[in-house]
C-alpha positions as CSV (number, residue, x, y, z in Angstrom):
1,A,29.9,3.5,-6.3
2,M,29.7,6.6,-8.3
3,M,29.0,4.8,-11.5
4,M,26.5,2.9,-10.2
5,G,24.8,6.0,-8.8
6,A,24.8,7.5,-12.0
7,A,23.5,4.6,-13.6
8,A,20.9,4.5,-11.3
9,V,19.9,8.2,-12.0
10,T,20.2,7.5,-15.7
11,A,17.8,4.5,-15.6
12,W,15.3,6.7,-13.7
13,T,15.5,9.3,-16.2
14,A,14.6,7.0,-18.9
15,S,12.3,4.8,-17.0
16,P,8.5,5.0,-17.9
17,A,7.5,6.0,-14.6
18,R,9.3,9.4,-14.8
19,A,7.6,9.8,-17.8
20,L,4.4,9.3,-16.7
21,L,4.9,11.6,-13.7
22,Q,5.9,14.1,-16.1
23,Q,3.1,13.8,-18.3
24,A,0.7,13.9,-15.3
25,S,2.2,16.9,-14.0
26,G,2.6,18.9,-17.1
27,G,6.1,17.9,-17.5
28,T,7.1,20.2,-14.5
29,A,7.5,17.7,-11.5
30,A,11.2,16.6,-10.7
31,L,12.4,13.9,-8.6
32,P,13.3,15.9,-5.2
33,A,17.2,15.9,-5.1
34,S,17.4,14.3,-2.0
35,V,15.5,11.2,-3.5
36,E,18.0,11.6,-6.8
37,A,20.7,11.3,-4.0
38,L,19.3,8.5,-2.1
39,I,18.9,6.4,-5.1
40,G,22.6,6.6,-6.0
41,R,23.7,5.6,-2.6
42,M,21.5,2.6,-2.7
43,T,22.9,-1.2,-3.5
44,V,20.9,-3.4,-5.8
45,I,19.6,-5.4,-3.0
46,E,18.3,-2.2,-1.3
47,K,16.5,-1.2,-4.6
48,A,15.2,-4.9,-4.6
49,G,14.0,-4.2,-1.1
50,Q,12.1,-1.2,-1.6
51,L,10.0,-3.3,-4.1
52,T,9.6,-6.2,-1.7
53,L,6.4,-6.5,0.1
54,M,6.0,-9.7,2.5
55,A,2.6,-10.7,4.4
56,A,3.4,-10.1,8.1
57,A,4.8,-12.7,10.3
58,W,3.9,-10.9,13.6
59,A,1.3,-13.2,14.4
60,G,2.6,-16.4,12.6
61,G,0.2,-19.0,11.4
62,A,-1.5,-18.2,8.2
63,A,0.3,-15.1,7.4
64,T,3.7,-17.2,7.8
65,S,2.5,-19.7,5.2
66,L,2.2,-17.0,2.6
67,N,6.1,-16.3,2.7
68,P,9.0,-18.3,1.0
69,A,10.6,-20.6,3.0
70,G,13.4,-18.7,5.1
71,G,14.0,-15.6,7.2
72,S,11.0,-14.0,6.2
73,A,8.8,-16.4,7.7
74,S,9.3,-15.3,11.1
75,F,9.1,-11.9,12.5
76,D,12.7,-12.0,14.0
77,G,14.0,-12.8,10.4
78,Q,11.5,-9.8,8.9
79,L,13.2,-7.5,11.4
80,G,16.5,-8.7,10.3
81,D,15.2,-8.0,6.4
82,V,14.3,-4.5,7.7
83,R,17.6,-4.0,9.5
84,A,19.7,-5.3,6.2
85,G,17.4,-3.2,3.6
86,R,15.8,-6.4,2.2
87,L,12.1,-5.3,2.9
88,G,9.9,-2.5,2.0
89,G,7.0,-3.0,3.6
90,V,4.4,-5.6,5.1
91,F,0.8,-6.4,4.4
92,N,-1.9,-7.7,6.7
93,G,-0.2,-6.9,10.0
94,N,-1.4,-7.2,13.3
95,G,-1.6,-3.4,14.6
96,A,0.3,-0.7,16.0
97,V,2.9,-2.6,18.3
98,M,3.9,-4.5,15.4
99,A,4.2,-1.4,13.1
100,H,6.1,0.4,15.6
101,R,8.8,-2.3,16.2
102,M,9.2,-2.6,12.5
103,Q,9.4,1.2,11.7
104,T,11.7,1.6,14.7
105,S,14.0,-0.7,13.1
106,A,13.7,0.9,9.8
107,M,14.4,4.2,11.1
108,R,17.1,3.5,13.5
109,E,19.0,0.1,12.8
110,S,18.9,0.3,8.8
111,R,21.6,1.9,6.8
112,L,19.4,4.2,4.8
113,R,16.5,4.8,7.3
114,I,13.6,4.4,4.7
115,P,10.5,4.0,6.2
116,L,8.5,1.1,5.8
117,L,5.1,0.8,4.1
118,F,2.3,-1.0,5.7
119,A,-0.7,-2.2,3.8
120,A,-3.7,-4.5,4.4
121,D,-7.2,-5.6,3.0
122,V,-9.7,-3.3,4.3
123,I,-12.8,-4.1,2.1
124,H,-15.6,-3.4,4.0
125,G,-14.5,-1.7,7.3
126,L,-11.7,-2.8,9.8
127,R,-12.9,-2.8,13.5
128,T,-16.4,-1.5,12.6
129,V,-17.5,-4.0,10.0
130,F,-19.8,-2.6,7.1
131,P,-21.7,-4.7,4.4
132,V,-19.6,-6.1,1.8
133,P,-19.1,-3.7,-1.3
134,L,-21.5,-5.5,-3.5
135,A,-24.3,-5.5,-0.9
136,E,-23.2,-1.6,-0.2
137,A,-23.6,-1.1,-4.0
138,A,-27.5,-2.2,-3.6
139,S,-28.1,1.1,-1.8
140,F,-27.2,3.0,-5.3
141,D,-26.0,5.7,-2.7
142,P,-22.3,6.8,-3.3
143,D,-22.1,9.2,-0.6
144,L,-22.9,6.3,1.6
145,A,-19.7,4.5,0.2
146,R,-17.6,7.5,0.7
147,R,-18.6,7.6,4.4
148,T,-18.2,4.3,5.3
149,A,-14.5,4.2,3.6
150,R,-13.8,7.5,5.4
151,A,-14.8,5.5,8.6
152,A,-12.6,2.6,7.8
153,A,-9.6,5.3,7.1
154,L,-10.1,6.5,10.4
155,E,-9.9,3.2,12.0
156,T,-6.9,1.8,9.7
157,T,-4.4,4.6,10.2
158,A,-4.7,4.4,13.8
159,L,-3.3,0.9,13.4
160,G,-0.4,2.5,11.9
161,I,-1.5,1.4,8.4
162,H,-0.8,3.5,5.2
163,W,-2.5,1.7,1.9
164,T,-5.5,-0.6,1.8
165,F,-6.2,-2.8,-1.4
166,A,-9.5,-1.1,-2.1
167,P,-11.8,-0.3,-3.9
168,M,-12.0,-3.4,-6.2
169,V,-13.4,-2.2,-9.6
170,D,-13.6,-5.2,-11.8
171,V,-17.1,-5.6,-13.4
172,A,-18.1,-8.7,-12.3
173,R,-20.8,-10.8,-14.4
174,D,-19.9,-14.3,-13.6
175,Q,-21.1,-15.5,-10.5
176,R,-18.7,-18.3,-10.8
177,W,-16.0,-15.7,-9.6
178,G,-14.8,-15.9,-6.2
179,R,-14.1,-12.1,-5.3
180,V,-17.8,-10.5,-6.8
181,A,-18.3,-10.0,-3.1
182,E,-15.6,-6.9,-3.4
183,G,-16.8,-5.4,-6.4
184,S,-19.9,-3.2,-7.3
185,G,-21.9,-5.4,-9.0
186,E,-22.2,-5.7,-13.0
187,D,-22.9,-1.8,-14.3
188,P,-19.9,0.1,-15.2
189,Y,-21.4,3.2,-14.5
190,L,-22.5,2.3,-10.8
191,G,-18.9,0.8,-10.2
192,I,-17.4,4.0,-11.4
193,Q,-19.5,6.1,-9.1
194,L,-18.9,4.0,-6.1
195,A,-15.3,3.3,-6.9
196,R,-14.6,7.2,-6.8
197,A,-16.8,7.8,-3.8
198,R,-14.7,5.2,-2.0
199,V,-11.3,6.6,-3.1
200,R,-12.6,9.9,-1.7
201,G,-13.5,8.5,1.5
202,F,-10.4,6.7,2.1
203,Q,-7.7,9.3,0.5
204,G,-9.5,12.9,1.0
205,D,-8.0,15.6,-0.5
206,D,-4.5,15.0,0.8
207,L,-2.6,11.9,1.9
208,R,-0.4,13.9,4.2
209,D,-3.3,13.7,6.5
210,P,-2.3,11.3,9.1
211,T,-6.2,9.8,9.0
212,R,-6.1,9.5,5.6
213,V,-5.0,5.9,3.7
214,A,-3.8,5.2,0.3
215,A,-6.4,3.6,-1.9
216,S,-5.3,0.9,-4.5
217,A,-8.2,0.4,-7.3
């Protein structure tokens, strides 16, 4: 176990992620000692579990069909994966009740008590539905994009969701592409301004704020 832990720390020290973190922070950032120690305690399965994100099986149906055949295709199976450290998070779940049950399992019943990450496609609002990003871009108003993203963040975090798969920043110039509606059109400058505004609306200045949601450009 000591050898595996030392190998994990060595791998992290030499990893591109560590190098990027140090470059972004001027070389002063260090991984907290508690995280270094946690990595050393993790099995290979638990490390792989932290990289595993499954469609939530809470409501069955379409979400279940996205998962591989097996235990993760049912909610009880996913709870088992959480307890065993085989699941790092779920996406497109069904609200605070589901999130509470899964997070309770992670924090009380798993070996390492690592909290889960909950993600969702919050593209143009959640309970309050706004125009699709392409339509919103026709306003040429970045502050409007910031305010709609802020409203979406309030509703999203109220359901226990930490992370949204937005804004989409691809420049769309071929109308045959099925995701044109998720972007801001064909102009890079406008796309930059609206993406920046949406990230600001989702994240604010501090992701420790419980009403802020992590963006994923």
